[in-house]
C-alpha positions in Angstrom: 106.3 122.8 109.3 102.4 122.1 108.6 101.0 118.9 107.3 99.6 119.4 104.0 96.8 117.1 102.6 96.6 116.3 98.6 93.2 116.7 97.9 93.6 114.7 94.8 95.1 111.9 96.4 93.1 111.7 99.9 90.1 108.9 99.8 88.7 110.1 103.0 89.3 106.5 104.6 89.6 108.3 108.2 92.4 106.4 109.4 94.3 109.5 110.1 92.0 110.8 112.3 92.2 108.7 115.6 96.3 108.9 115.3 96.0 112.5 115.9 97.2 113.4 119.6 95.6 117.0 119.8 92.6 115.9 117.4 93.5 118.4 114.9 92.0 116.2 111.9 88.6 115.9 110.6 87.6 113.9 107.9 84.7 114.3 105.7 85.2 113.9 102.2 88.8 114.5 102.6 90.9 114.8 105.5 91.2 118.8 106.8 93.8 119.6 109.1 93.4 122.5 111.7 95.7 125.1 113.0 95.9 122.9 116.2 98.1 120.6 114.6 101.6 120.1 116.2 103.2 118.5 113.3 103.9 115.1 115.0 103.7 112.9 111.7 101.5 110.3 113.1 98.9 110.8 110.4 101.4 110.7 107.7 102.5 107.1 108.9 98.9 105.8 108.7 97.8 107.2 105.4 97.4 104.4 102.9 97.8 106.6 99.8 100.2 108.8 100.9 98.1 111.7 100.7 99.8 113.8 103.8 103.1 115.2 103.9 105.2 118.0 105.7 
């Protein structure tokens, strides 16, 4: 599985970034998930606009 960012929904708030245990998220204008992602789902749980999914 892979975490998918809905680019239209993401508001770039950055709440997901500190929740990633492997630092696989970078937020500039929107969240970007790197290949280091381990699909833990922590970022999905904290996204206030449901822009992240598996």
